[in-house]
N, C-alpha and C positions, 0 to 999 in steps of 0.2 A: 447457488451463487448468482446465477442470472435472475432467478425469481426474487432475490433480495432487493433488486433495483439498483445495484451498484456496478453492474456490468459496464465497463468502459467509463466509469465515473472518474472525474478529475480530482486529484488530491494535491496538485501543485501549490494551491494557495495555502494549504496547511504547512507545507515545507517552507514556502516563502516566509510565513509567519514565524516559524522556528528560527530561520536564519536572521530575521530582523530582531528577534529576541536574543540574539547571540548564543543560540543553541547549536552546537556542532552537529552536522548532518553527514552521514555516510551513505552513498548509493553505490551498489556494486552489482555486476553482472558477469556471468560466465560468457566467454566469447563464442561458444557453440550452442547457446541456449536459443532454441527455436520458438519457445513459448513467449519469452520476454527478451528480444534481441538487444544486445548491448548498444547497437547503433541508435536505436530508438530511445533507449534510456539516457544515453549521453546527450542526445538532442533535447530531450525533455529537460535535463539538468541545465543545458545551455540556455534554454528559453525561460527559466525561472525568473520571476519578477522580484528582484531584490537589489539593494544598493550596490552590490559588488559584482553584478552580472558581467560587466565588461572586463573587470580584473580577472574573473574566473575564466572568461573566454580566451584571454591571451596567456594564461598560465601554461607552462609546458607540461606535456605528458612525460612522466619520468618512470623509469623501471622500478617495479616493486620487487625487491630482492629478498628471496627466501633461501637460506642455505647456500648463498653464493650464486644463485641462479635467478634470472628474471622470470618471475611467475605471473606478472601482470603489468599493466600500465596504470599509473595513478596520476590524477590531476587534483590539485587542491589550492584553494584561495579563500581567505576570510571565513574559515570554518566549514566550508563545503568541500567534500572530497568525493570523487568518482573513481572507481577502480574497475578495470576490465581484466578479469581473471582468465588467463590462458588455459586452454585445454579443459574447459569446464562447461557443463551444461546448466540446466535450471537449478540443480541441487549443488551449488558451489561447495558447501562444507563436505559433501560426500565425494565430489570429484577432486577437490584440492584441499584436503583437511589441514595440512600444515600451513598453507597460504591463508586459509580462512581463519585459523587460530591466530596467526600473527597479525592479520588485518584487524580482528576484533580486539586483540590486546593493544595494538597501537591506538585504535579508536578510543578505548576507554581509559588509556593511560593518562594520568595527570600531566605527564610531560610529553604528550603526543606531539609529533612534528606537525600533524594536521591541525591541531588547535593552536599552535604557536604562530599564528598569523600575525603580521605586524599590525593589522587593524584591530586585533583583540588583545594585544599584550597589555594594554592599559586598563582593561576591564577585569577586575578581580573576580574570581569565581571560587568560593570556599570549597566546593566539591565538584570539579569539572566532570568527573566520571558520572555523576548523577544526570547531568544534562545529556551526556553522550548515550547513556543507557536509555533514558527517556526518549530521545530522538530515534534510536534504533527500534525501540518497541513501537513507537508511533508509525514509523515507515513500514515495519513488518506487518503491523495490524492493518494498515491501509491496503497493503498489497494482498493480504490474505482475506480481507473482508469480502 
């Protein structure tokens, strides 16, 4: 990993490009992850250079409800969603499988509340789930590279 030259490489410009192209982006962290702390990831998202940076900054952190229980906090605006998963480390799907599955289903759903931003309602997308899956794959690839 270190020998590949991408140790601590910045990928924020790629995410900003995706957002500018109206591609929905999901960033999530477990709140007990010591490898990639949620506080740093949220700060990284807050500092992304894109047209709706200020709108995202003032959006509320809302409970992410799974089975009647708050399992996370979510913040979303203009196609960018950040989720802080409670009681989860680096391997969120292992630590919180039900919350992870619901999060992924919501993200790729054509009727996702995260994609239903007032800024993008007027922009038709014939297959919104394709954009969501592509964005997920790009972010995961960047993090694993």
